C-alpha positions as CSV (number, residue, x, y, z in Angstrom):
1,X,160.6,-31.5,-139.4
2,X,163.0,-29.5,-136.3
3,X,164.1,-26.2,-137.2
4,X,167.2,-27.3,-137.9
5,X,166.5,-29.9,-140.5
6,X,166.4,-28.4,-143.8
7,X,166.6,-31.8,-145.3
8,X,166.9,-35.4,-144.0
9,X,166.9,-38.2,-146.9
10,X,167.7,-42.0,-147.2
11,X,168.1,-42.4,-151.0
12,X,167.1,-46.0,-152.5
13,X,169.6,-46.5,-154.9
14,X,166.6,-46.1,-157.5
15,X,167.2,-41.8,-158.6
16,X,164.7,-41.3,-155.6
17,X,164.6,-41.2,-151.7
18,X,162.6,-41.1,-149.0
19,X,162.1,-37.7,-146.8
20,X,162.7,-38.8,-143.5
21,X,161.4,-37.4,-139.7
22,X,164.5,-35.5,-137.7
23,X,163.6,-37.7,-134.7
24,X,164.8,-40.5,-136.8
25,X,169.0,-38.3,-137.4
26,X,170.8,-40.8,-136.7
27,X,173.5,-41.7,-133.4
28,X,176.6,-42.7,-135.5
29,X,178.1,-42.7,-138.5
30,X,176.3,-45.2,-141.3
31,X,177.8,-47.8,-142.6
32,X,175.4,-48.5,-145.2
33,X,173.0,-47.6,-147.4
34,X,172.9,-43.5,-147.9
35,X,171.4,-41.3,-145.6
36,X,172.3,-37.0,-146.3
37,X,171.1,-34.9,-144.0
38,X,170.9,-30.5,-145.0
39,X,171.4,-28.6,-142.0
40,X,170.5,-24.7,-141.3
41,X,173.8,-23.8,-139.1
42,X,172.5,-20.4,-138.4
43,X,170.7,-23.2,-135.7
44,X,172.7,-24.2,-132.7
45,X,170.0,-27.0,-131.5
46,X,171.9,-28.8,-135.1
47,X,175.0,-27.9,-133.6
48,X,174.8,-29.9,-130.8
49,X,173.7,-32.8,-132.3
50,X,176.4,-32.9,-134.7
51,X,178.6,-32.5,-131.7
52,X,177.6,-35.3,-130.3
53,X,177.6,-38.2,-133.4
54,X,179.6,-40.9,-133.2
55,X,182.3,-41.3,-136.1
56,X,182.5,-37.2,-136.8
57,X,186.0,-35.0,-136.7
58,X,185.3,-32.4,-134.4
59,X,187.3,-30.2,-136.9
60,X,184.7,-31.4,-139.7
61,X,181.9,-30.2,-136.8
62,X,183.4,-26.5,-136.3
63,X,183.8,-26.1,-139.9
64,X,180.4,-26.9,-141.4
65,X,179.9,-24.7,-138.8
66,X,182.1,-21.8,-139.2
67,X,181.4,-18.0,-140.2
68,X,183.6,-17.5,-142.8
69,X,184.1,-19.9,-145.6
70,X,186.0,-20.6,-148.4
71,X,186.9,-23.5,-151.0
72,X,188.4,-26.1,-150.0
73,X,188.3,-30.5,-150.1
74,X,190.4,-31.8,-147.4
75,X,190.2,-35.3,-146.1
76,X,189.1,-35.7,-142.2
77,X,188.3,-38.6,-140.2
78,X,187.0,-41.1,-142.0
79,X,185.3,-38.7,-145.2
80,X,186.0,-35.8,-146.8
81,X,185.5,-32.3,-146.1
82,X,184.5,-30.1,-149.7
83,X,183.5,-26.5,-149.2
84,X,182.1,-25.2,-152.3
85,X,180.5,-21.6,-153.3
86,X,177.4,-21.7,-156.0
87,X,175.8,-17.7,-157.8
88,X,173.3,-16.1,-154.6
89,X,170.1,-16.3,-157.3
90,X,168.1,-15.6,-153.7
91,X,165.9,-12.9,-154.9
92,X,167.2,-9.6,-153.9
93,X,170.1,-10.4,-154.0
94,X,173.6,-9.9,-156.1
95,X,174.9,-13.6,-157.3
96,X,178.4,-12.5,-156.6
97,X,177.6,-12.8,-153.1
98,X,178.2,-16.6,-153.1
99,X,177.1,-18.9,-150.8
100,X,178.6,-21.1,-149.0
101,X,177.7,-25.5,-148.9
102,X,179.4,-26.9,-146.5
103,X,180.2,-30.5,-146.7
104,X,181.3,-33.4,-144.8
105,X,180.5,-36.7,-147.3
106,X,182.0,-40.5,-146.0
107,X,180.5,-42.8,-149.0
108,X,177.2,-44.0,-147.0
109,X,176.8,-40.3,-145.3
110,X,176.4,-36.4,-146.2
111,X,176.0,-34.2,-143.1
112,X,176.0,-30.5,-145.5
113,X,174.9,-27.0,-144.3
114,X,174.0,-23.7,-145.2
115,X,172.9,-20.4,-144.2
116,X,171.2,-19.5,-147.1
117,X,169.4,-20.6,-149.6
118,X,171.0,-22.1,-152.5
119,X,169.3,-23.3,-154.9
120,X,171.1,-26.0,-156.5
121,X,170.6,-28.5,-153.4
122,X,167.0,-27.6,-154.3
123,X,167.5,-28.9,-157.4
124,X,168.7,-31.7,-156.8
125,X,166.5,-32.7,-154.0
126,X,163.5,-31.4,-155.9
127,X,165.0,-34.6,-159.0
128,X,164.0,-36.8,-156.7
129,X,160.4,-36.6,-156.7
130,X,160.7,-38.2,-160.2
131,X,163.1,-40.9,-159.8
132,X,166.2,-39.1,-161.4
133,X,167.6,-38.3,-158.1
134,X,171.3,-39.0,-157.6
135,X,171.5,-43.1,-156.1
136,X,174.2,-42.6,-153.6
137,X,176.2,-40.2,-152.0
138,X,179.7,-40.4,-154.6
139,X,176.4,-39.3,-157.2
140,X,175.4,-36.5,-154.9
141,X,178.9,-34.6,-154.3
142,X,178.8,-34.9,-158.1
143,X,175.3,-33.6,-159.0
144,X,175.7,-30.9,-156.9
145,X,179.4,-30.1,-158.0
146,X,178.0,-29.8,-161.6
147,X,175.5,-28.0,-160.4
148,X,177.2,-25.9,-158.7
149,X,179.6,-25.3,-161.6
150,X,176.2,-24.9,-164.2
151,X,174.6,-21.8,-162.0
152,X,177.3,-20.0,-163.1
153,X,177.6,-19.9,-165.9
154,X,175.0,-17.4,-167.1
155,X,176.0,-15.3,-164.3
156,X,179.7,-14.6,-166.2
157,X,177.2,-14.5,-169.6
158,X,175.3,-12.0,-168.5
159,X,178.4,-9.9,-166.9
160,X,180.2,-10.2,-170.6
161,X,177.5,-9.1,-171.7
162,X,177.3,-5.2,-170.2
163,X,180.9,-5.1,-170.5
164,X,179.9,-5.2,-173.9
165,X,176.9,-2.4,-173.7
166,X,178.9,-0.1,-171.9
167,X,182.2,-0.5,-173.9
168,X,180.0,0.4,-176.8
169,X,178.5,3.5,-175.0
170,X,181.6,4.3,-173.7
171,X,183.0,4.1,-177.0
172,X,179.6,6.8,-178.5
173,X,180.4,9.1,-175.8
174,X,181.0,9.4,-171.8
175,X,177.3,10.1,-170.0
176,X,176.5,10.4,-166.5
177,X,176.7,6.6,-164.2
178,X,178.7,4.8,-166.6
179,X,182.2,6.2,-164.5
180,X,179.4,4.1,-161.7
181,X,178.2,1.3,-163.7
182,X,181.8,-0.2,-164.7
183,X,183.0,0.1,-161.0
184,X,180.1,-2.3,-159.8
185,X,180.9,-4.4,-162.7
186,X,184.7,-5.0,-162.2
187,X,183.4,-5.1,-157.7
188,X,181.4,-8.5,-159.4
189,X,183.8,-9.7,-161.4
190,X,186.5,-9.8,-158.8
191,X,184.1,-11.1,-155.9
192,X,183.7,-13.9,-158.5
193,X,187.3,-14.9,-159.0
194,X,187.6,-14.7,-155.7
195,X,186.4,-17.5,-154.9
196,X,186.6,-20.0,-158.2
197,X,189.2,-20.3,-158.7
198,X,190.3,-21.2,-154.8
199,X,187.3,-24.2,-156.2
200,X,188.5,-24.8,-158.8
201,X,191.6,-26.2,-156.3
202,X,189.1,-27.5,-154.5
203,X,187.4,-30.0,-157.4
204,X,190.6,-31.0,-158.7
205,X,191.0,-32.2,-155.4
206,X,188.0,-34.0,-155.2
207,X,188.7,-35.5,-158.5
208,X,191.4,-37.2,-156.6
209,X,190.2,-37.8,-153.4
210,X,187.2,-39.6,-154.0
211,X,189.2,-41.4,-157.1
212,X,188.7,-44.9,-154.5
213,X,184.3,-44.2,-153.5
214,X,183.3,-42.2,-156.9
215,X,182.8,-44.6,-159.8
216,X,184.4,-43.4,-163.7
217,X,181.6,-41.7,-165.1
218,X,181.1,-39.4,-161.7
219,X,184.8,-38.6,-161.7
220,X,184.3,-37.3,-165.7
221,X,181.0,-35.3,-163.7
222,X,183.4,-33.8,-161.3
223,X,186.6,-33.5,-164.1
224,X,184.1,-31.8,-166.1
225,X,183.6,-29.3,-163.7
226,X,186.4,-28.0,-162.8
227,X,187.6,-27.4,-166.8
228,X,184.7,-25.6,-166.8
229,X,185.4,-23.0,-163.6
230,X,189.4,-23.7,-165.1
231,X,187.1,-21.2,-168.8
232,X,185.1,-18.9,-166.6
233,X,188.4,-18.4,-164.3
234,X,190.1,-17.2,-167.3
235,X,187.2,-15.1,-168.9
236,X,186.8,-13.2,-165.3
237,X,190.2,-13.0,-166.4
238,X,189.9,-11.3,-169.4
239,X,186.6,-9.3,-168.2
240,X,189.6,-8.0,-164.9
241,X,191.6,-6.9,-167.9
242,X,189.0,-5.4,-169.9
243,X,187.6,-3.5,-166.7
244,X,191.4,-1.6,-166.4
245,X,191.3,-0.8,-169.9
246,X,188.2,1.0,-170.2
247,X,189.1,2.3,-166.6
248,X,192.2,4.4,-169.0
249,X,189.8,4.9,-171.8
250,X,187.3,6.2,-169.8
251,X,190.3,8.5,-168.0
252,X,191.9,9.1,-171.1
253,X,188.9,10.9,-172.6
254,X,187.7,12.7,-169.5
255,X,191.0,14.0,-169.5
256,X,191.2,14.8,-173.6
257,X,187.5,16.5,-172.8
258,X,189.0,18.8,-170.0
259,X,192.4,19.4,-172.3
260,X,189.8,20.2,-174.8
261,X,187.5,22.9,-172.6
262,X,190.8,25.0,-171.0
263,X,191.6,24.9,-174.9
264,X,189.3,26.6,-176.0
265,X,189.1,28.6,-173.1
266,X,193.0,29.4,-173.9
267,X,191.8,31.3,-177.0
268,X,189.2,33.0,-175.7
269,X,192.3,34.6,-173.3
270,X,194.4,35.6,-175.8
271,X,192.0,37.1,-178.0
272,X,190.8,39.3,-174.9
273,X,193.3,40.1,-173.2
274,X,195.1,43.0,-175.7
275,X,191.4,43.9,-175.6
276,X,191.0,43.6,-171.7
277,X,194.4,45.7,-171.7
278,X,193.5,48.7,-173.6
279,X,190.1,49.1,-171.9
280,X,191.6,49.1,-168.3
281,X,194.6,51.6,-169.7
282,X,191.4,53.6,-171.1
283,X,189.7,53.9,-168.0
284,X,192.1,55.4,-165.9
285,X,189.9,58.8,-166.1
286,X,193.2,60.8,-165.2
287,X,193.9,64.1,-168.0
288,X,195.5,64.1,-170.5
289,X,193.6,60.9,-172.5
290,X,193.0,61.5,-176.1
291,X,189.0,61.4,-177.5
292,X,188.0,62.9,-174.4
293,X,186.5,66.3,-175.6
294,X,185.5,64.2,-179.2
295,X,181.7,62.2,-178.7
296,X,182.6,59.9,-181.6
297,X,185.6,59.3,-179.9
298,X,184.3,55.6,-177.9
299,X,182.8,54.3,-181.3
300,X,186.6,54.9,-183.1
301,X,187.9,52.9,-180.0
302,X,184.9,50.3,-179.9
303,X,185.8,50.2,-183.6
304,X,190.0,49.9,-183.6
305,X,189.4,46.8,-180.4
306,X,187.1,44.9,-182.9
307,X,189.5,45.2,-185.4
308,X,192.0,44.0,-183.3
309,X,190.2,41.8,-182.7
310,X,189.5,40.1,-185.4
311,X,192.3,40.1,-186.8
312,X,193.8,38.5,-183.6
313,X,191.4,35.2,-184.5
314,X,192.2,35.7,-188.4
315,X,196.1,35.5,-187.0
316,X,195.1,31.7,-185.0
317,X,193.6,30.8,-188.0
318,X,196.0,31.2,-189.8
319,X,198.4,30.0,-187.7
320,X,196.5,26.2,-186.9
321,X,196.4,26.9,-183.0
322,X,192.7,25.8,-184.1
């Protein structure tokens, strides 16, 4: 298989597929059967082959090899351009850093591209080995849409569980690392929502644009995926609001903690202010100070300070200052 071709499959219409060599890549858009070519769009050879493919519009080629994409579904030439995003489940990757899948599809031909591996595509390809895969191009699109959507469920559920645990821990008291964890969860929520909102619209449009070559059950599968994404978007909205409330709660707890400390310092300052005044006054070392000739003056002065401090403490206690 050539470096830019990840998969080159001919579907048999019974749930299976035959892997074809890169040398058999079509030179024009097939008008019968069902061919699927999955490309690595980081390879320049793939762009050269696709640009020379007779029947594919130049705008579709540019879209399939674009650096940045946003979920959408739009009619281009004889086919439909579909750009979707899937959660990133590659090792040592953040699931919210979603992977793009670009597809241009006609009733008999699919060309798709990616820059990073997407497990949903691998799942569909593996299903052909058991003769349980899609039977035509419409089935491939419906299956990919459903598979991409299903993989999002666990990520959003895990995010909800993490926020619930964080809410519980903040309720028990502020600990180090909680603020950083909250910021990370909020960023993940924002990243996921950024792509899921347009993806919902793209899938809804797909069910409308592909009605002429999709079967009823395939359209229903796509619409169900759109309904699931709608639930995920609503869930992310709720999570974002919870993050904001948790940030406010965190700030309130921090403010209360600081206020309590400042209150204690204020009480101590109130008690020691007159004591400090007296010790400063009696430490000026000038003539005429009382008790300079008495050996017991120091201890009498210390006792007076204790009595004054205790009296202040009792007065504040009775006044319910603390």
